[in-house]
N, C-alpha and C positions, 0 to 999 in steps of 0.2 A: 124677258118679257122686255116689249118693247117700253118704252121711256117718253114717258107725256108729262106729266107734270112733275117740276123740283125747283127743287128748296131749298134760299139762297138764307145764311146765316152770317153776322160776322160776329168774332167771337172775341177772345180778349182785351185787352186796352185800344180806346182808337185811336187811328192812327190816318193820317197823312189818304186821303186814298180812298181810302171805304168808302165815299159814297159813289167817288166812280167807275168803281164797281163795278157796284149795285147797279147804281145807273147802264150797264154795261151787259149786265146775266140778263137780265129782264126783256130789254129790248135788242138783243140775239134771240136770246130762246123765243122770246111772243114772235121777233123773225122768223123761225125757222119752224114756229105752229106749234111751241110748246104754251100752256100754262104754267105762271113762278108764283110763288107761296114765300113770303117775307115768314119769318121767325124772327120774331124782336129776339130781344136780350140771348142772345146768341143758344148753347144749350141748355142750356138753364129751360128759355125759353119752346126748346122740343122737350126738355122731358116735363114742361110744365099746359103743352100745347096751344102756345103764344098766333100763330100760322095763317094772318093774312095775304091774301091773294094782292101777285100786285099787275100791274097796270100800266098802260106808258105812262098817262099822265100824272101818276102814282113817280116818277117819277125823274119827274123835268122840271129844269129849274135846281138837282138839286149838288148840281157837283161843284160846285161854287162854294154851300154847305161845309164846315167844323163839323166831326163825331158824324155818324151813323147816324139813316132813316131809319133802319128797324133796330136800335141800342144796341148796345153790348154788356154781356159779364160774361164771366169765371165763374164755371162753374167746377165744384172739388165731386159734388153730387152724380154729372155721369162721365166721370170715371172710376169706378163703380158699378160693379155689374149693373144690380138696380137699376142702377139710374141709366145708364148703357139701354136697361132694356125699354123703362115708360118710353125715351126717347126716340126706340126703333118701337115701341108699340104707336106714341104718336104719329109718326112717314108713314107708319100701315094705314090708322084714322085718316087718313088728312088722301089715301093714296099718292103719294108723293111717292116717288120710280126711282133717282136723284139727289142727292146735295152738291153744292157748292158756297165752298166751307172761304170767310173771308179772313184773316188771324194772321195769328204767326205762327211761334216756332208751337206754343202750347197747341195750340186750337187744332193745327196743322197735324201735332203726335196724334191728339187727340182720332180725326179722322179716317190718318189711318187704323190707330187700333180699334175704331170704331168700324169699318168697308168688313176685317180683318173676320171683325167677331162675324158681323151680320151679311157679310159677304154684297155690298152696297155700294152700291159703285155712290164714290167723294169727290 
């Protein structure tokens, strides 16, 4: 399957540089012809379908702001089979073909498990 739509989420605690990462993902992906969808509140937002399309204008002037424009949250539900299934269903419904996860060890561990369980590019 060709990747046409990319999802991006920030997960875990806020960290310096999260907005810069979101901006880089959005600008680079759009430059290369992809659609980009922001997932608000990390894995929790993916489970609950809190997805919004992002354009260049949405990420202009954000690198000097603290936190993350996508908000962030921790999600114990995501680490359950039911939570991962709900997240996968959201990606399918939104026709998102790949996911960029911005976060720390827990966020990336979740991405690794999810990618393995669902054969989904993270």
